[in-house]
Structures are given as C-alpha cells and as structure tokens.
N, C-alpha and C positions, 0 to 999 in steps of 0.2 A: 504493499500500499504506500503510495507516494504522498507526502505531505509537505506543505510549506508552512513553517512556524518559526519566526525569528526569536520568540521569547521563551521557548522551552529550554529545559536544562540540557547541558552538553551531553549527558548520557542517554538522551532520547533522540531518536532519528525520525523527524517529521520532514519529509521532503516533497516538493512538487504538489503542495496542497493548493487547490484553486482558490479557496476562500477560508478565512479564519474570523471567528467572532469571539469576543471576550466581554463578559458582562462586568464592566467596571465603570463607575461614574466618569464623566468627561474630564473632570479635574479633581482627582482625589489626592493631590499632593498635600504634604504637611503645611506648606505655605498657604495654600488655599484654605485649609481648615483654620489656620491661625488668623488669617484676614477676616474670616467669617465670624470670629469671636470678638473682634475688636469693637469697641463701643463708639457710637457717634458722639462727638463733642458739640457743644452749643455754639452757634455763630450768632453774634449780636449785630444789630444794625447800627448805623452811624449815630443816631440819637442816643442810644444806650452807651455807645463808646464815648460820646461827649460827656455824659454824666459821670461815667466811670473815670475819665481823665480828670474831671474837675475834682472829684473826691480824692484821687491819687495825688493831685497837686496840693490839695489841702493837707493830706497826710504827710507829704514830704516836707511841707513848710510848717506843720504844726498848727494850721489854722482850723478853727471851729471844732477842735477835738474836745470830746466831752466824756471820755472814759480812759482809764489807764489799766493796762494789763501787765502784771508783774510775773516774771519767771524767776529762776534761781538767782540770776545775777544781772538781770536787765529789765528795764521798764519800757513799755511801748504805749505811746499816745495814739488813740484811734477814735473812730466815730461809732456810736451805738448803732445807728441805722445800717452801717456797713457790716458790722459784726453780726447783727440780727439777720441781715440779708443773706449772707453766705454760709452761716453756721447754725445748724439745728441746736447745738449746745448753747451758744450765746443767745439765740432767740428765746429759748425757754428760760434761761437764767435771767436775762434782762427783763422779762415779763413778770417774773415772780421773785425769787430770792434776791436778785441783784437789781431790782427795780429802782431803788433809791441809793444805790452804791455808786461811787465814783472810781473804785479800784476793784479789779478782778485779779485774784492770785492763782497762778497755774504753776505749782511748785515742781511737778513731775515732767515738765515739758522742756526739752532742750531749746535754748533761746535762738540758736541758729535755725533750727527747724521751724520754730514758730515765726521767725522772721520771713521764711519762705512762704509760709501759709498766709501771713498778712499781705505779703507782696502779691500773692495770687488773688486775695480778696479785693485788692485795689486795682489790679491790672488784668486779671483773667489769665495770666501767664505765670509759669513757674520754671525756674532754671533747672535743667536736668543734671542731676548728680547721682549716677548709678550707685555710688557707695552709700548714699544716705536715703535711697528711695524707700527702703522698708521703714525707716524711722518716720518718714513723711506719711506713709500709709497709716502707721499706728496713730500718729497725731491727728490726721484727717479723719480717721475712724472715730477717735475719741470725741472730736469736736463736731462730728456730723457734717463733714464737708464732702458730700458724695461726688460732685463733679471732679474735684481734685483727686479723690480716690480712684475714679474711673480713669483719669489721665495716668496715674501711677500704675494702675492695673494694665493698661495698654503697654506701658514701658516694660513692666515685668514679664509680660507675655513674650516680648521680643527677646528678652534676656534668658529665657528658659534654655538650659543646656544639660548635658549629662552630669555636669559638676554641681548643679543646684536644683535639679528637677524635684528630688524628694523634699528638699527644704521648702521650695516655693509651693509645692503641693500641700504640705501641712500648713504653711503660712496662709495660703489662700483659704483653707478650711477654717482657720481660727478667725480670720477677718472677713469672712463671707464674701469672697471674691470669686464668684461662680465661673466666670469666663476663664480666669487664670487656673482655677481648679480643673476645668475641662481640658485646657491646653496641656497641663502637666500630665493628666491622665492619658491623653492621646499621645503625648511625647513618650510616656512610659510604654504604651503599646507598641509604638513604632521602633523603640530601642530597647525592647524587653531583654533580649539576650545580653546586650552590653551592660545595661543598668543592674541586672541581677547579679553581676559580678562585683559591684561596688560594695564597700563596707557599709555605706549608708542604707543599702537595701535591707540589711539585717536589723537596722535600728527603726525601720518603718513600722508603724502600727499595723497590726494584722487587718484592721478594717479597710485599709487602703488596698491591700493585696486582695481582699475578698471582693472588692469592686471589680477587679479584673476577672477573677474566677467565676463570679456569678453572672457575667455578661454573656447572654446566649447569642449575641451577635459579634462576639469577640473576634477581632482580627489581630494577629501579630505580624510583624513586618521584618523583612530581611534587613540585617544590620548595614549591608552595603548600599542597598537601595530602599529607602523608607517608603516607596510607593509600591513595593513588590510584596504582596501578602505571602506568608508562609502557609504551606498546605495544611489541611485540616488535621491529618494524622500526626504530622510533626508538631503541630501546635500543642496537642495534649501532652506529648512527650516533653516538650520544652517546659510546659507548665509544671509537670510532675517533678522534673529535676530542680526547678527553682523552689517549689514548695518544700521538697524534702530537705534542701539545703537550709531553707528558712526555719523549718521545724527543728532540725538538728542543732542549728546555732542557738535557737531560743531555749531548747532543753539543756544544752550544755552550760547555760548560765543559770541553771536551777530555777527556770521559770515554770515549775511544775504546776503552778496555779493556772497557767495558760494552756494546759494539756487539752482540755475540752475545746477551747477556741482554736487551737492548732489542728485538732482532729477535723473540725469543720472545714478548714482550709483544704485538707487532703480529700475530704469527701466531695468538695466542689470541683475537683479535677475529674474528668470523665474517664475514670480508670478502666471500665469495661471496653473502651474504644482503643486501648493501648495493648499491643502484643504482650502476651504473658511473659515471654522471655525478656523483653526490655523492662517490663514492670518489676520482675523478680530481681534482675541485675541491679536496678536502681535502689530498690529497697534494701538489698543485702549490703549496700555500701554504708548504711547507717545502722546504728545500734539503738533499737527501740524496745529492748527486753523489758524495761520497767514500765512500758506503756503498751500493754497487749492490745488495747483497742486500736492503736495505729497499725500494729502488725496484722491484726485480723482483717483489715480492709483488703489486703491482698487476696485472701481466700474468698472474701465476699465478692470481689470483682470476678473471680473465676466462677463462683456460683451464679452470679448474675448472668454471665455469658451463656452458661449451660441451662439456666432457668430450672435447676434441679429443685429449687424451692420457690414457689410462687408467692410466698408471703412477703408483701411489699415492706413490711416493717423491718425486715432483715437488711434492707438496702437503703442507702441514702436516697432521698427523693430526687436529688439533682441528677441521678443516673437515669431517670426515666424521661429526661428531656435531652435533646441533642442541640448542640450549637449549630448555627447556620454554617454552611460550607464557606471556607475562606474565599473561594472564588471558583469559577469554572471556565473552561475554554471549549469552544466549538470548532470542529474541523470538518471540512467538506472535501469529499473525494472527487475523482475525475468524473466526467460525464460519459455515460455508456450509450451506444446507439445514437451518436451525435454526428453522423456523416452528412445529414441534411439532404439526402438524395432520395428519400422516400416521398411519395405523394403528400403534398402539403395542404390539401383541402381539409377543412374542419380542424385546423391546428388549434390547440388549446393548452394552456398551462394548468396542470393539476397539482394537487398537494403543495400549495405554496409554502415556503419555508417560514417558520415563526419561532424565533428564539426568545420570546418574551417570558415564557414560563419554564424555568430551569427544573422545576419539580415534575413536569410532564413526562410520562414514561409510557412506552409502547406496551400494550397488553395483548394485542392481536393483529396479525397480518393475514389478509385474505388475498390469494393470488388466483387470477382467472386466465386460462390459456385458450388460444384460438389457433386456427390453421392459417398459414401464410406460405404461399407457393408449395403447399402440400406438407409443410413441416410445422411442428408445434412451436409457437412463440408466445410470449407474454401478451395478453390482451388488456388486462386491467389490474389495478391494485386498490385495496381498501385498507386503511390504517385506523386502528382504534387505540385510544389512550386512556390512562387511569382516571382522568378527570371527566370522562364522558365525551371528549372531543373525537369526532370521526371525520375523516377526509379520504378522498380517493378520486379515481378517474379511470377513463378507458372503458373497455367492455366489462360487463358484469355477468352474472350467472346465466342469463337468458341466452346469450350468444356465445357461450363458452363450451368447449368440448371437454375441458378438464378444469377442476378447481381444487384449491387446497386452503385449509385454515390452520394457522399456527397460533395457539394460545399459550402465552408465557405465564409461568408461575409468579407469585408476588415478588420473590427475590431473584427472579431470572431476567437476565438482559442478554441481548445479542452482542457478541464480541468479535464475530468474524462472519464475513459474507463472501461467498464465492459466486462470481457472475460469469456467464458465458454470453457473448453478444457479438453481433455483426451489424447488419442493417437495423435489426430490432433486438430485443432482449430474448435470448433463447432459453436460458436456464438459470435458476437461483438455488442456492443452498445456504442455510443459516446455522451457525454454531453458537452456543450460549456459554455463559460463565460457569454453569454447573455440568458442562460436558454433553448436553443434549445436542443432537444434530437433526435439523429439519430439512429434508430434501436429499438429493437434488430433485427439483421440480422443473418440468419442461422438456424441451427437445434436446438433441445432441449436437446442434450446430453452433457456430461462432467460436471466437477465441475466448480463452478463460483467464480471468483476473481474480485476485484475492485482495480484499481489504481487511486489515486487522492491525490493531495497534495496542500495545500494552496500556492498560488503565482506561481505555476508551470503550464506550458501548454505543450502540446504534440509537440515535435520538429520533430520526425521522428519515423519510425518503421523499425526494421531490422529483417531478418529471413533467414532461409535456406529453400530449397525445396527438396523433394524426389519424386520419382515416385513409386506410390503404386496403385495396381489394374489398371494399364495401364495409369493412369493420375497423374499429379503433384499435390502436396499439401504442404503448408507451415508448417514447424516445427521450433522449437527453436525460436519462435516469441518473440521479446523483444521490449518494449516501451521505448522511450528515451524522457526525459523531460528537459525543459530549464526553468531556473529561472532568470529573468532579474532584476538586483539589482542596 
C-alpha cells in the first residue's frame, strides 16, 4: 500500500498517498492559546485623558491634595476622589472608617510598589519591572485595583517558562488569576515530560497534578514540538511514570498522611489501557510494601482487563471512562478502475467522503456483482455505520447476479483489503484485526493490489459510478483509512 504522509514517525512507511487528512484545529499552537487568554485593557477617550492629566499635574505639584497615605518610610499626598476611583479598598475605606480621616496608614506595603500603583492611578500606565511584578500583583490585589492586576497578569503570562511554571501556577491560584492559571496548566501539558523532571514538580501540591489526571480531554505534547500531540497509549505510560515518581518522592519524606491522596493520583491514570509488562516494570522500580493499597492497583488493573469480577466497587470509577484520543490521521489510497475509458453516461459520485465524525465505524459492507463482457465485476456497494448512517451507489440486489454481506463484530475492523481491477472492479477481499477473512468476492480478472498499513483500519470507501452495457458499475474506487493515535 502506498502512502504519502510527511508527518508520520520515521519508523513508519507511508508513501504515495493521494490524500491525507488530520483533525487538528487550524491554529493550535501555544502562542495562539496564550493570545486567546490575554485580557482586553480599557482605552479612554480624549476627554477622560484630559481629566486624568489634570489630576496627575495636581498630584505632581501637590495641588488640591486632601489626603495622605503613609507607608513604612514614606508619605504620599493624593486626592480622595482619585483613590476612590481606582481602588475598591480606598473607596470602601473613605466611605466608612476613613470618612473623616486625613491620613491612611499602609504599614505592610513597600513604598516603591505603592508609588507605582499611585502612578498608575494618575496616568493609567505602569512601568514594567519583571523582578517586582509579583509584588505589584499582591499590592493591587490587596487594594482592589483589578485593571492593574489584569495588566500584570498579561505580563506574567508572557513570562511563563519551564523555570517558573509551577511557581506562577500556584501564585495564580492564590491571587485568583484565572487566565494565568490556565496558561500555566497548558504550558505544563505541552512540556509535561520536561517539567516532571524538575525538582519543583515534586513540591507541587497533588491537587494540581490531579487536574491533569482527571482531564478526559487531556493532550500531552512532544517536548521538541509543542504543537505535536503524543499518542494516546504513550500518554498513559508517561502519566504513570510521572505519578509513580511523585508518589515515591512524597512517601520517602514520610508523608504517610498523604497515602490516600496519593492513591487517588494513581487511580486517575488509566492503568487498564497500559500493557501489563510496562505496568509491572514501572511498579517494580519503586518500593510500596508499606502501602499495599498502591501495590494492589496492579492486580486490579489486570482484573479489570479480564473482567473476571464485574463488581464495579472493586475498581476505581475513573477506569470506566476513556480519555479522548490524542488525535487521529486519515489516509486515502490510490483510485482503482480510474482509466476513464468506460462509457461515461449517467456518471455519478457515490459514497462521498466525510471525515467529520472520527467515532463513525463500519459495521456492514454489502457488495453487488453484475456481468460485464461476460465476466463478473462489481456493480454496487452499500456501507452501513455504527451511528445508523447508510450510503452506497451503483447497482443493487435487483440487477445483480451475485451479492455478499459482511457484518463486522463490535470490536472488529478491516485492516487489509485486496483488490483486483482493470477497466472496472473485478474482485474484493477483506481481512480484519481478529484474523477473519471475507472473500474473495467477484470474478478472476484484473490486476491485484493490496492495501494494508500497521495501526490503520478501513474508515470508508468512496467511488463514482457509470452506466456501461445498460447497468451501473463503480469506478474510481478509493479506500480511506483512519489511524487513531
């Protein structure tokens, strides 16, 4: 089978593939995600600017100031109306406890940071100092200056890196910076393999790791290319290795009181989806003798696979749900009976290709054969899918001399197709993942070709039909394969 696929791994051979489809958003880069989280800042018109400039001029010259703010070592003269305008804290204080006071004391605030905040109050701008941005957030949060906090949050989102991701993640949680929280979470997903090797990973609260493990739509990404998702099977293996290291590190510090919490982490990994050999190898690396509940999960995973005991209470509930596939790819083979030299009257496109539903699966193929120049050729096809969708074309039972119906079992998919064709489609044979062979069906003419690729199964068949010798026949037949990754 010849394929063209520039994006597959080097150990896979897809050559001469006519078409390739991949269900991935148009722009799913980290930069696109980051930009989508940034918050809009407020633009003011010229009249508001003039008022702001006047207050700033008064502030700089000390004119019309009616209140003083004292920090540890410095005093600032300001205007009540400006303080009330930009700060929820000052607005509430000046309306109630500080209504008749001329001095406000803020002993726990750094004077340089407060000076930046006052500058923002009178100008709408703040100088960027990355080394003090967190202090500015803390002060803005305390004083209730949300627009300034939003500006700081935008800056912090740009600064997220492998060196500070965990710190900013927890910082954003403390100070309710939801966009920064999501950016850190996404950065962790896209750099999971690298970040789980950092010492800071083992200091992370288990609740943050649980956010990753409980995500049914979780995608992890290749460390080299953060827009390239890791395949679904490898995803669970990577999660298991990280969780076992995290658990082992926590227990080595005598955090026995966390044993139940750590067990929940391990339960959240889809252990039954991991090969037993890999699972056993990873678990034997660590010593959990003092925690039999953790050791028992290995046996539970094997019991779950074999379903020897159907009592759901024995198994974690998370094992009964599957994560979405990381991604999938579609491959289209060559076109058969595409010489365009057969009669072209009543030419029609049948079984149009539709890749919008990746969960659609073939359940039945009906083949109808007719005579052409005295030999048996394919006259029509009908495809039935698990969602009730039915499509087909060409001749049906009425004008056929031979017909065949292939019903696939629930877990059965077609992994190999053998086709004989010339002017028309002469013969078809299907082989499935469980070793069943259906066919060959049809005549003995035409040249033979085989389409088969490891990890792919037949998604659909498309073709056109023409009327030749008074009956319809499929031409330009093309097999479409899906690879779930």
